[in-house]
C-alpha positions in Angstrom: 0.7 -16.4 11.5 -0.2 -13.0 12.8 -3.6 -12.8 14.4 -5.3 -9.4 15.0 -8.7 -9.0 16.5 -9.0 -5.6 18.2 -11.3 -2.7 18.8 -10.6 1.0 19.0 -12.7 4.1 19.4 -11.8 6.5 16.5 -12.6 10.2 16.0 -13.1 10.8 12.3 -14.3 13.7 10.2 -17.7 12.0 10.2 -17.7 11.6 14.0 -16.7 8.9 16.4 -16.8 5.3 15.3 -16.1 2.0 17.0 -13.4 0.4 14.8 -13.0 -3.4 14.8 -10.0 -4.8 13.0 -10.1 -8.5 12.5 -7.2 -9.8 10.3 -5.0 -12.9 9.9 -1.7 -12.4 8.1 0.4 -15.3 6.8 4.1 -15.5 7.6 6.2 -13.9 4.9 3.1 -12.3 3.2 3.0 -8.9 1.6 -0.4 -7.4 2.5 -1.7 -3.9 1.6 -4.2 -2.0 3.5 -6.3 -0.1 0.9 -9.1 2.3 1.4 -10.1 6.0 1.7 -8.3 8.5 3.9 -9.6 8.4 7.5 -10.7 4.7 7.2 -8.3 3.7 10.0 -5.4 2.2 8.0 -2.6 4.1 9.7 -4.3 3.7 13.1 -4.2 -0.1 12.6 -0.5 0.0 11.9 0.1 2.2 15.0 -1.9 -0.3 17.1 0.2 -3.2 15.8 3.4 -1.3 16.5 2.3 -0.4 20.1 2.2 3.4 19.4 -1.5 3.4 20.2 -3.4 1.1 22.6 -6.6 -0.8 21.5 -9.6 -0.6 23.7 -10.0 -4.4 23.7 -8.9 -7.5 21.8 -5.8 -9.5 21.0 -2.6 -9.1 18.8 -0.6 -12.3 18.5 2.5 -12.6 16.4 3.9 -16.0 15.6 2.7 -17.4 19.0 3.8 -14.3 21.0 1.1 -12.2 22.6 1.8 -8.5 22.0 -1.6 -7.3 23.3 -4.4 -9.0 25.2 -6.9 -6.8 27.0 -8.3 -9.7 29.2 -4.8 -10.7 30.4 -3.6 -7.1 30.6 -0.7 -7.6 28.3 0.5 -4.6 26.3 4.1 -4.9 25.1 5.8 -1.5 24.6 7.0 -0.7 21.0 10.6 -1.5 21.8 9.6 -5.0 22.8 7.7 -5.7 19.6 9.7 -7.0 16.6 8.6 -4.4 14.1 10.3 -2.1 11.5 8.3 1.0 10.7 8.9 3.2 7.6 7.1 6.6 7.7 6.4 9.0 4.8 8.8 11.6 6.2 11.9 9.3 6.6 12.6 10.4 10.2 16.3 10.2 9.8 18.8 11.7 12.2 20.2 14.7 10.3 23.6 14.8 12.0 24.3 11.1 11.4 25.6 9.5 8.2 23.8 6.8 6.4 25.8 4.1 8.2 25.4 5.8 11.6 21.6 6.0 11.2 21.6 2.2 10.7 24.1 1.5 13.5 21.9 3.5 15.9 19.0 1.1 15.2 21.1 -2.0 16.0 20.7 -3.7 19.3 23.7 -6.1 19.3 27.0 -6.9 17.5 25.3 -9.4 15.2 22.9 -6.7 13.9 25.8 -4.2 13.6 27.7 -6.8 11.6 24.9 -6.9 9.0 24.9 -3.2 8.4 27.1 -3.4 5.3 24.9 -6.1 3.8 21.8 -3.9 4.2 23.5 -0.8 2.8 24.5 -2.9 -0.2 21.0 -4.3 -0.5 19.5 -0.8 -0.9 22.3 0.2 -3.2 23.8 2.9 -1.0 27.4 1.6 -0.5 28.9 4.6 -2.2 26.8 7.0 -0.1 27.3 5.3 3.3 29.2 8.2 4.8 26.9 11.0 3.5 24.5 13.0 5.7 20.7 12.8 4.9 20.7 16.4 3.8 22.9 15.5 0.9 20.7 12.7 -0.3 17.7 12.7 -2.7 14.2 11.8 -1.6 14.6 8.3 -3.0 17.9 7.7 -1.3 16.6 8.9 2.0 13.7 6.5 1.7 16.2 3.6 1.0 18.0 4.6 4.2 14.8 4.6 6.2 13.9 1.1 4.7 17.3 -0.3 5.5 17.1 1.1 9.1 13.7 -0.6 9.6 15.3 -3.9 8.6 18.4 -3.7 10.9 16.8 -5.8 13.7 15.3 -8.3 11.3 11.7 -7.6 12.4 8.9 -10.0 12.3 6.7 -7.4 10.7 7.7 -4.5 8.4 5.2 -1.7 8.5 5.2 0.7 5.5 2.9 3.8 5.9 2.7 5.2 2.3 6.5 5.4 2.1 6.7 6.2 -1.6 3.9 8.7 -1.9 6.1 11.8 -1.9 8.4 10.5 -4.7 8.2 11.3 -8.4 6.7 8.5 -10.6 10.0 7.1 -12.0 11.6 7.0 -8.6 8.5 5.5 -7.1 8.5 2.7 -9.7 12.2 2.0 -9.1 11.7 1.7 -5.3 8.6 -0.5 -5.9 10.9 -2.9 -7.8 13.5 -2.7 -5.0 10.8 -3.4 -2.4 9.8 -6.5 -4.3 13.3 -7.8 -4.5 14.0 -7.0 -0.8 10.8 -8.8 0.2 11.7 -11.8 -1.9 15.2 -11.9 -0.5 14.4 -11.4 3.2 10.9 -12.9 3.4 9.8 -10.5 6.1 6.0 -10.2 6.6 5.1 -6.8 5.2 2.1 -4.5 5.8 1.7 -1.6 3.4 -0.7 1.4 3.5 -1.2 2.6 0.0 -3.8 4.6 -2.1 -2.1 3.7 -5.4 -3.8 1.0 -7.3 -0.9 0.1 -9.6 1.5 -0.1 -6.6 -0.9 -2.3 -4.7 -1.3 -4.7 -7.6 2.4 -4.8 -8.2 3.6 -5.4 -4.7 0.8 -7.3 -2.8 0.0 -10.9 -2.3 -3.3 -9.9 -0.8 -5.3 -6.7 -0.2 -7.3 -5.8 2.9 -10.0 -3.3 2.1 -10.5 -0.9 5.0 -13.6 1.2 5.4 -14.8 3.2 8.4 -12.7 1.2 10.8 -13.6 -2.3 9.4 -11.9 -4.8 7.3 -14.5 -5.2 4.6 -12.7 -7.8 2.4 -9.4 -9.6 2.0 -8.5 -11.0 -1.4 -5.8 -10.8 -4.2 -5.6 -7.3 -5.5 -6.8 -8.1 -9.1 -9.8 -9.8 -7.7 -10.7 -6.7 -5.7 -10.1 -4.2 -8.5 -11.5 -6.4 -11.3 -14.6 -8.2 -10.0 -15.7 -8.5 -13.6 -14.8 -11.8 -15.4 -12.5 -10.7 -18.2 -11.7 -13.0 -21.0 -8.8 -10.9 -22.4 -5.4 -12.5 -22.2 -3.5 -9.2 -21.4 -4.5 -7.0 -18.4 -2.7 -3.8 -17.4 -3.7 -1.0 -15.0 -3.4 2.6 -16.3 -4.1 6.1 -15.0 -6.4 8.1 -17.2 -4.5 11.2 -18.4 -6.9 12.7 -21.0 -10.3 12.0 -22.5 -10.9 13.7 -25.9 -14.1 13.8 -27.9 -13.4 12.9 -31.6 -17.0 12.3 -32.7 -18.3 9.7 -33.0 -15.5 8.2 -31.0 -13.5 9.1 -27.8 -9.7 9.0 -27.6 -8.5 8.0 -24.2 -4.8 8.6 -23.1 -3.5 6.5 -20.2 -0.2 6.2 -18.3 0.7 2.5 -17.9 3.9 2.3 -15.9 6.2 4.8 -17.6 4.5 4.4 -21.0 1.7 6.5 -22.5 -1.0 4.5 -24.3 -3.8 5.9 -26.5 -6.9 4.0 -27.4 -10.2 4.7 -29.2 -13.6 4.0 -27.5 -17.2 4.7 -28.1 -18.9 7.4 -26.1 -20.8 4.8 -24.1 -17.6 2.9 -23.3 -15.8 6.1 -22.1 -18.7 7.4 -20.1 -17.6 6.0 -16.8 -14.0 7.0 -17.2 -12.6 10.1 -15.5 -9.2 11.9 -15.7 -7.1 10.9 -12.7 -9.0 7.7 -12.3 -7.7 4.2 -13.1 -8.8 1.6 -15.5 -7.9 -2.0 -16.5 -6.8 -2.3 -20.1 -7.6 -5.7 -21.4 -7.2 -7.1 -24.9 -9.5 -9.5 -26.7 -8.7 -10.5 -30.3 -6.3 -7.5 -30.3 -9.0 -5.0 -29.5 -8.5 -3.0 -26.3 -11.2 -3.1 -23.6 -11.2 -0.5 -20.8 -12.9 -1.1 -17.5 -13.0 1.7 -14.9 -11.7 0.9 -11.4 -13.3 2.0 -8.2 
């Protein structure tokens, strides 16, 4: 169990706020921090990693105290068992794939596991290449493998797939799922992507203005309505076309494009770029907009 109960003064676009993050994370869980930009999601990750210091509170990981303001305990980042994957990869440009991973290793046992990690992220054939010769998706795989070299207690992922194209993003989402299932490392993800959150997460923590507002399974958060349909998918609205008296809505579901016909009233709350749940009831599609 990971227990977090900390406060931090944050400067936001709306002014200074007193953030209070209270969160319990189960061992081996995949938890996503979801919320608007500036809510404090990345700050919370940095506080867990020791890159920023809370004003007060406690961070305890599997019985080990990483931070306690009353006991004046504040372990430095190198003493915290974390792996951190950033958006920008942060790879050493003059080191090969293998050398980037070896640099992260602390001991001979970790160095001995390098080949296994390279194989896990499907980069064996590229292990001697420099980062400049790799694609964005390949660089992100290297960054992920490097974060796992020390077998961390917590893997922190700060929107690691946001810069990738949709097909590569879906592929790496699948790989993240497989890696999480295989290694069982407790994982904390920051994401703005609804489909990604639903696909990867055991639970979602909604973050708003420096507060954890709710913690629940992703579908419970995104679909508070009681749906009786047997099939539920999440799609991004690509186009809304008037075809009186109906409206034709085009959605992207995974890598597939789906078109459906709605009444004007049913389509009134949808917007291009937004997301919706597609549910079927007696073979008739039902679209419900997501927040």
